[in-house]
DRENDRENRO-169520 format. One record per residue (C-alpha): residue in one letter; residue number from 1; x, y, z. Coordinates in Angstrom, 1 decimal, always signed. Example, Ala and Ser with C-alpha at 12.3 -4.5 7.8 and 13.67 -1.06 7.14 Angstrom:
- A | 1 | +12.3 | -4.5 | +7.8
- S | 2 | +13.7 | -1.1 | +7.1
//
This chain:
- M | 1 | +6.1 | +6.7 | -1.0
- A | 2 | +5.1 | +10.4 | -0.4
- G | 3 | +4.7 | +10.9 | -4.2
- L | 4 | +2.3 | +8.3 | -4.7
- R | 5 | -1.2 | +9.2 | -6.2
- M | 6 | -4.4 | +7.2 | -6.1
- R | 7 | -5.4 | +7.3 | -9.7
- W | 8 | -5.1 | +4.9 | -12.6
- A | 9 | -6.0 | +4.7 | -16.3
- R | 10 | -8.3 | +1.5 | -16.4
- P | 11 | -9.9 | +1.6 | -13.0
- A | 12 | -12.4 | -1.3 | -13.6
- D | 13 | -9.8 | -3.9 | -14.8
- D | 14 | -7.1 | -2.8 | -12.5
- A | 15 | -9.4 | -2.7 | -9.5
- A | 16 | -10.7 | -6.2 | -10.2
- T | 17 | -7.1 | -7.6 | -10.4
- A | 18 | -5.9 | -5.8 | -7.4
- A | 19 | -9.0 | -6.9 | -5.3
- E | 20 | -8.5 | -10.5 | -6.2
- V | 21 | -4.9 | -10.6 | -5.3
- V | 22 | -5.2 | -8.5 | -2.2
- L | 23 | -8.2 | -10.9 | -1.0
- R | 24 | -5.8 | -13.9 | -1.5
- L | 25 | -3.1 | -12.3 | +0.5
- A | 26 | -5.5 | -11.5 | +3.2
- V | 27 | -6.6 | -15.2 | +3.5
- L | 28 | -2.9 | -16.4 | +3.5
- L | 29 | -2.0 | -13.9 | +6.3
- Q | 30 | -5.2 | -14.8 | +8.3
- A | 31 | -4.0 | -18.4 | +8.1
- G | 32 | -0.7 | -17.5 | +9.6
- V | 33 | +1.6 | -17.2 | +6.7
- A | 34 | +4.3 | -14.5 | +6.9
- P | 35 | +3.9 | -11.5 | +4.5
- A | 36 | +7.1 | -12.3 | +2.5
- A | 37 | +6.0 | -15.9 | +2.2
- A | 38 | +2.5 | -15.0 | +1.2
- W | 39 | +3.8 | -13.0 | -1.9
- Q | 40 | +6.1 | -15.9 | -2.6
- H | 41 | +3.2 | -18.5 | -2.5
- L | 42 | +1.1 | -16.2 | -4.9
- A | 43 | +4.1 | -16.0 | -7.3
- E | 44 | +4.5 | -19.7 | -7.3
- T | 45 | +0.9 | -20.0 | -8.5
- G | 46 | +1.7 | -17.9 | -11.6
- D | 47 | +0.3 | -14.5 | -10.4
- D | 48 | +2.2 | -11.9 | -12.4
- I | 49 | +1.8 | -9.1 | -9.9
- A | 50 | +3.1 | -11.2 | -7.1
- A | 51 | +6.0 | -12.5 | -9.2
- R | 52 | +7.0 | -8.8 | -10.0
- V | 53 | +6.8 | -8.0 | -6.2
- Q | 54 | +8.9 | -11.0 | -5.3
- A | 55 | +11.4 | -10.3 | -7.9
- A | 56 | +11.7 | -6.7 | -6.8
- T | 57 | +12.0 | -7.5 | -3.1
- E | 58 | +14.7 | -10.1 | -3.9
- A | 59 | +16.6 | -7.3 | -5.8
- G | 60 | +16.6 | -5.2 | -2.6
- T | 61 | +13.5 | -2.9 | -3.2
- P | 62 | +11.5 | -2.3 | -0.1
- L | 63 | +8.2 | -4.1 | +0.0
- D | 64 | +5.9 | -1.2 | -0.1
- R | 65 | +7.8 | +0.2 | -3.1
- A | 66 | +7.7 | -3.1 | -4.8
- I | 67 | +3.9 | -3.2 | -4.4
- A | 68 | +3.4 | +0.2 | -5.7
- D | 69 | +5.5 | -0.4 | -8.8
- A | 70 | +4.1 | -3.7 | -9.6
- G | 71 | +1.2 | -2.7 | -11.7
- S | 72 | +2.9 | +0.1 | -13.4
- S | 73 | +5.8 | -1.9 | -14.5
- A | 74 | +3.3 | -4.2 | -16.3
- Q | 75 | +1.1 | -1.5 | -17.9
- G | 76 | +3.3 | +1.6 | -18.2
- D | 77 | +0.7 | +3.7 | -16.3
- R | 78 | -0.7 | +4.5 | -12.9
- D | 79 | -2.9 | +1.8 | -11.4
- A | 80 | -4.5 | +0.6 | -8.1
- W | 81 | -1.4 | -0.8 | -6.5
- P | 82 | -0.1 | +2.4 | -5.0
- D | 83 | -3.3 | +2.3 | -2.8
- V | 84 | -2.5 | -1.2 | -1.8
- A | 85 | +1.1 | -0.2 | -1.0
- A | 86 | -0.1 | +2.8 | +1.0
- A | 87 | -2.5 | +0.6 | +3.0
- W | 88 | +0.2 | -2.0 | +3.6
- S | 89 | +2.7 | +0.7 | +4.7
- V | 90 | +0.3 | +2.3 | +7.2
- A | 91 | -0.7 | -1.1 | +8.6
- A | 92 | +2.9 | -2.1 | +9.0
- T | 93 | +4.0 | +1.0 | +10.6
- V | 94 | +1.3 | +1.2 | +13.2
- G | 95 | +1.1 | -2.5 | +13.8
- A | 96 | -2.6 | -2.9 | +12.6
- P | 97 | -3.8 | -6.3 | +11.8
- L | 98 | -2.6 | -6.7 | +8.1
- A | 99 | -5.1 | -9.4 | +7.2
- E | 100 | -8.1 | -7.4 | +8.3
- T | 101 | -6.6 | -4.3 | +6.6
- L | 102 | -6.2 | -6.2 | +3.2
- R | 103 | -9.7 | -7.5 | +3.6
- G | 104 | -11.2 | -4.1 | +3.9
- L | 105 | -9.1 | -2.8 | +1.1
- A | 106 | -10.2 | -5.6 | -1.3
- A | 107 | -13.9 | -4.8 | -0.4
- A | 108 | -13.1 | -1.1 | -1.3
- L | 109 | -11.4 | -2.0 | -4.6
- R | 110 | -14.2 | -4.5 | -5.5
- D | 111 | -16.9 | -1.7 | -4.8
- T | 112 | -15.0 | +0.7 | -7.0
- Q | 113 | -14.8 | -1.9 | -9.7
- E | 114 | -18.6 | -2.6 | -9.6
- A | 115 | -19.4 | +1.2 | -9.6
- A | 116 | -17.2 | +1.6 | -12.6
- D | 117 | -18.7 | -1.3 | -14.4
- E | 118 | -22.2 | +0.1 | -13.8
- V | 119 | -21.2 | +3.5 | -15.3
- R | 120 | -19.6 | +1.7 | -18.3
- V | 121 | -22.7 | -0.3 | -19.0
- A | 122 | -24.8 | +2.8 | -18.6
- L | 123 | -22.5 | +4.8 | -21.0
- A | 124 | -22.3 | +1.9 | -23.7
- E | 125 | -25.8 | +3.0 | -25.4
- P | 126 | -25.4 | +6.8 | -25.6
- A | 127 | -21.7 | +6.3 | -26.6
- G | 128 | -22.6 | +3.7 | -29.3
- T | 129 | -25.3 | +6.1 | -30.6
- A | 130 | -22.8 | +8.9 | -30.9
- R | 131 | -20.3 | +6.8 | -32.8
- L | 132 | -23.0 | +5.6 | -35.1
- M | 133 | -24.4 | +9.1 | -35.8
- S | 134 | -20.9 | +10.3 | -36.5
- W | 135 | -21.0 | +8.1 | -39.8
- L | 136 | -24.0 | +10.0 | -40.9
- P | 137 | -22.3 | +12.6 | -43.2
- L | 138 | -20.2 | +9.9 | -44.9
- V | 139 | -23.5 | +7.9 | -45.4
- A | 140 | -24.9 | +11.0 | -47.1
- I | 141 | -22.3 | +10.9 | -49.8
- G | 142 | -23.0 | +7.3 | -50.6
- L | 143 | -26.8 | +8.1 | -50.6
- G | 144 | -26.3 | +10.7 | -53.1
- L | 145 | -24.3 | +8.4 | -55.4
- A | 146 | -27.0 | +5.8 | -55.0
- L | 147 | -29.6 | +8.2 | -56.1
- G | 148 | -27.6 | +8.9 | -59.4
- F | 149 | -26.0 | +12.2 | -58.2
- D | 150 | -22.3 | +12.7 | -58.9
- T | 151 | -21.8 | +13.7 | -55.2
- F | 152 | -18.1 | +12.8 | -55.1
- G | 153 | -17.3 | +14.5 | -58.3
- V | 154 | -19.0 | +17.7 | -57.1
- L | 155 | -17.1 | +17.7 | -53.8
- V | 156 | -13.6 | +17.2 | -55.4
- G | 157 | -14.2 | +18.8 | -58.9
- T | 158 | -15.7 | +22.3 | -58.0
- P | 159 | -14.6 | +25.2 | -55.8
- L | 160 | -17.9 | +25.2 | -53.9
- G | 161 | -17.7 | +21.4 | -53.6
- I | 162 | -14.1 | +21.5 | -52.3
- G | 163 | -15.3 | +24.2 | -49.7
- C | 164 | -18.3 | +21.9 | -48.6
- L | 165 | -15.7 | +18.9 | -48.3
- I | 166 | -13.3 | +20.8 | -46.2
- A | 167 | -16.0 | +22.3 | -43.9
- G | 168 | -17.9 | +19.0 | -43.6
- G | 169 | -14.8 | +17.2 | -42.8
- L | 170 | -13.8 | +19.6 | -40.1
- L | 171 | -17.2 | +19.3 | -38.6
- V | 172 | -17.0 | +15.5 | -38.7
- V | 173 | -13.7 | +15.6 | -36.8
- A | 174 | -14.9 | +18.3 | -34.4
- A | 175 | -18.1 | +16.1 | -33.7
- R | 176 | -16.1 | +12.9 | -33.0
- R | 177 | -13.7 | +14.8 | -30.7
- W | 178 | -16.4 | +16.6 | -28.9
- S | 179 | -18.4 | +13.4 | -28.4
- A | 180 | -15.5 | +11.5 | -27.2
- A | 181 | -14.7 | +14.3 | -24.7
- L | 182 | -18.1 | +14.1 | -23.2
- V | 183 | -18.0 | +10.5 | -22.9
- A | 184 | -14.6 | +10.6 | -21.2
- R | 185 | -16.0 | +13.3 | -18.8
- A | 186 | -18.9 | +11.0 | -17.9
- R | 187 | -16.7 | +8.1 | -17.0
- A | 188 | -15.3 | +7.4 | -13.5
- D | 189 | -12.1 | +9.4 | -12.7
- G | 190 | -10.3 | +6.5 | -11.5
- L | 191 | -10.0 | +7.5 | -7.9
- V | 192 | -10.9 | +5.1 | -5.0
- P | 193 | -13.5 | +7.1 | -3.1
- G | 194 | -12.8 | +7.4 | +0.5
- M | 195 | -9.4 | +6.0 | +0.5
- E | 196 | -7.9 | +8.7 | +2.7
- A | 197 | -10.6 | +8.1 | +5.4
- D | 198 | -9.9 | +4.2 | +5.2
- L | 199 | -6.1 | +4.8 | +5.5
- L | 200 | -6.7 | +7.0 | +8.5
- A | 201 | -9.0 | +4.4 | +10.1
- I | 202 | -6.0 | +1.8 | +9.6
- A | 203 | -3.5 | +4.1 | +11.3
- L | 204 | -5.9 | +4.8 | +14.3
- S | 205 | -6.7 | +1.2 | +14.8
- G | 206 | -3.0 | +0.8 | +15.6
- G | 207 | -3.5 | +3.1 | +18.6
- V | 208 | -1.6 | +6.2 | +17.6
- S | 209 | -3.0 | +9.7 | +17.9
- I | 210 | -4.8 | +11.7 | +15.1
- E | 211 | -1.7 | +13.9 | +14.4
- R | 212 | +0.6 | +10.8 | +14.1
- A | 213 | -2.0 | +8.9 | +11.9
- R | 214 | -2.2 | +11.9 | +9.5
- A | 215 | +1.5 | +12.0 | +9.3
- I | 216 | +1.8 | +8.2 | +8.6
- V | 217 | -0.8 | +8.4 | +6.1
- T | 218 | +0.6 | +11.4 | +4.3
- A | 219 | +4.1 | +9.7 | +4.2
- A | 220 | +2.6 | +6.6 | +2.8
- G | 221 | +1.2 | +8.6 | +0.0
- G | 222 | -2.4 | +8.3 | +1.0
- A | 223 | -3.3 | +12.0 | +1.6
- D | 224 | -2.5 | +15.3 | +0.2
- Q | 225 | -1.0 | +17.5 | +3.1
- A | 226 | -1.7 | +20.7 | +1.3
- E | 227 | -5.4 | +20.0 | +0.5
- P | 228 | -6.8 | +17.5 | +3.1
- D | 229 | -10.1 | +15.9 | +2.3
- P | 230 | -12.7 | +18.1 | +3.9
- D | 231 | -15.1 | +15.1 | +4.7
- T | 232 | -12.3 | +13.4 | +6.6
- T | 233 | -11.5 | +16.6 | +8.4
- A | 234 | -15.2 | +17.0 | +9.4
- V | 235 | -15.3 | +13.4 | +10.6
- L | 236 | -12.3 | +13.8 | +12.7
- A | 237 | -13.7 | +17.1 | +14.2
- L | 238 | -17.0 | +15.3 | +15.0
- S | 239 | -15.1 | +12.4 | +16.7
- G | 240 | -13.3 | +15.0 | +18.8
- S | 241 | -16.3 | +17.0 | +19.8
- A | 242 | -18.4 | +14.0 | +20.6
- G | 243 | -15.6 | +12.1 | +22.4
- V | 244 | -16.1 | +8.9 | +20.3
- P | 245 | -13.4 | +6.8 | +18.5
- A | 246 | -12.9 | +8.0 | +15.0
- V | 247 | -12.2 | +4.6 | +13.4
- E | 248 | -15.8 | +3.5 | +12.8
- L | 249 | -16.8 | +7.0 | +11.7
- L | 250 | -14.0 | +7.2 | +9.2
- R | 251 | -14.9 | +3.7 | +7.8
- A | 252 | -18.6 | +4.8 | +7.5
- S | 253 | -17.5 | +8.0 | +5.8
- A | 254 | -15.4 | +6.0 | +3.3
- A | 255 | -18.4 | +3.7 | +2.5
- L | 256 | -20.7 | +6.8 | +2.2
- A | 257 | -18.1 | +8.4 | -0.3
- R | 258 | -18.1 | +5.2 | -2.4
- H | 259 | -21.9 | +5.2 | -2.4
- R | 260 | -21.9 | +8.8 | -3.6
- A | 261 | -19.4 | +8.1 | -6.3
- R | 262 | -21.6 | +5.2 | -7.6
- V | 263 | -24.8 | +7.5 | -7.6
- D | 264 | -22.7 | +10.4 | -9.3
- G | 265 | -21.5 | +8.1 | -12.0
- R | 266 | -25.1 | +6.9 | -12.8
- L | 267 | -26.2 | +10.5 | -13.0
- R | 268 | -23.4 | +11.5 | -15.4
- A | 269 | -24.3 | +8.6 | -17.6
- A | 270 | -27.9 | +9.8 | -17.6
- R | 271 | -27.0 | +13.2 | -18.5
- L | 272 | -24.7 | +12.0 | -21.3
- S | 273 | -27.7 | +11.3 | -23.7
- S | 274 | -28.8 | +14.9 | -23.7
- H | 275 | -25.2 | +16.4 | -23.7
- L | 276 | -24.4 | +14.3 | -26.9
- L | 277 | -27.2 | +16.2 | -28.6
- L | 278 | -24.9 | +19.2 | -28.8
- P | 279 | -22.3 | +17.8 | -31.2
- L | 280 | -25.1 | +16.2 | -33.2
- G | 281 | -26.8 | +19.5 | -33.8
- V | 282 | -23.9 | +21.7 | -34.0
- C | 283 | -21.5 | +19.5 | -36.0
- T | 284 | -23.0 | +16.3 | -37.3
- L | 285 | -26.2 | +17.6 | -38.9
- P | 286 | -24.4 | +20.6 | -40.6
- A | 287 | -21.8 | +18.1 | -41.9
- F | 288 | -24.5 | +16.0 | -43.2
- L | 289 | -26.0 | +19.0 | -45.2
- L | 290 | -22.5 | +20.0 | -46.5
- L | 291 | -21.4 | +16.5 | -47.6
- G | 292 | -24.7 | +15.1 | -48.7
- V | 293 | -27.4 | +17.7 | -49.5
- A | 294 | -25.3 | +20.6 | -50.9
- P | 295 | -23.3 | +18.4 | -53.4
- M | 296 | -26.6 | +17.1 | -54.9
- L | 297 | -28.0 | +20.6 | -55.1
- L | 298 | -24.8 | +21.8 | -56.7
- G | 299 | -24.9 | +19.0 | -59.2
- V | 300 | -28.4 | +20.0 | -60.1
- F | 301 | -27.7 | +23.6 | -60.6
- T | 302 | -24.5 | +22.9 | -62.6
- T | 303 | -26.4 | +20.6 | -65.0
- M | 304 | -29.5 | +22.8 | -65.5
- P | 305 | -27.8 | +25.2 | -68.1
- L | 306 | -26.7 | +22.2 | -70.1
- Q | 307 | -30.2 | +20.8 | -70.2
- L | 308 | -31.6 | +24.1 | -71.2
//
């Protein structure tokens, strides 16, 4: 479990699925169902993730490893389930209430999903505009043909036209890749904000010391031992200096981290509209001139001696 990372490729969809399954598990556990039986009941209802976990545990795989691998075996990529496995492992190690732990984790995953959905909606308009504008140079070719100019013939039949075609094509490709990179950078990074603080709170709720809690969370794959979260370290220092329990402070820090991530996502989406003007001005408009305007001018200049 030490190598698990809390990152996945499709955060909104995977977090939604994980939150739903985890909440159902919490309800079953709170009703007195044993953990293994809870997974079995979910598998019998047709849940794919639960079925994979059940099959893996029957084959001898430890439960936390089966949970961590359940999503990646279906999608071939990293997902939200390593976080669920880490929380399950920490709670089982320290004896923390598993149902309460899973309810809190489901809320964190659902909050992450909602934040990612908000960012995705905010990005839809500028990303769609960028895709639409990327077709502008190709529209210029059709516009020249519609006006009676042999735009295509000039682009493929003259040395200057071929040069315009190559340069314009390269600029179109560059604009598309640049815009796609800007949109990808503005999207959520797939992390569950505050997860390390949540896992430490779970460990401390079992009555262990802070040093022992850190070791358990790191062993479960929920923390980076080389680079600990500075916010979590600050919260633990505050707890020690003030002489107050760290559990609620850590949970409040995790909630604040998710709030900050939501605000940062909105700000990234707002800045994207202005950032997308760069590939438009540097690549798309010059490509429009090279593929649309330049061939029309070349066509006029090449036919003028014949008319004279």
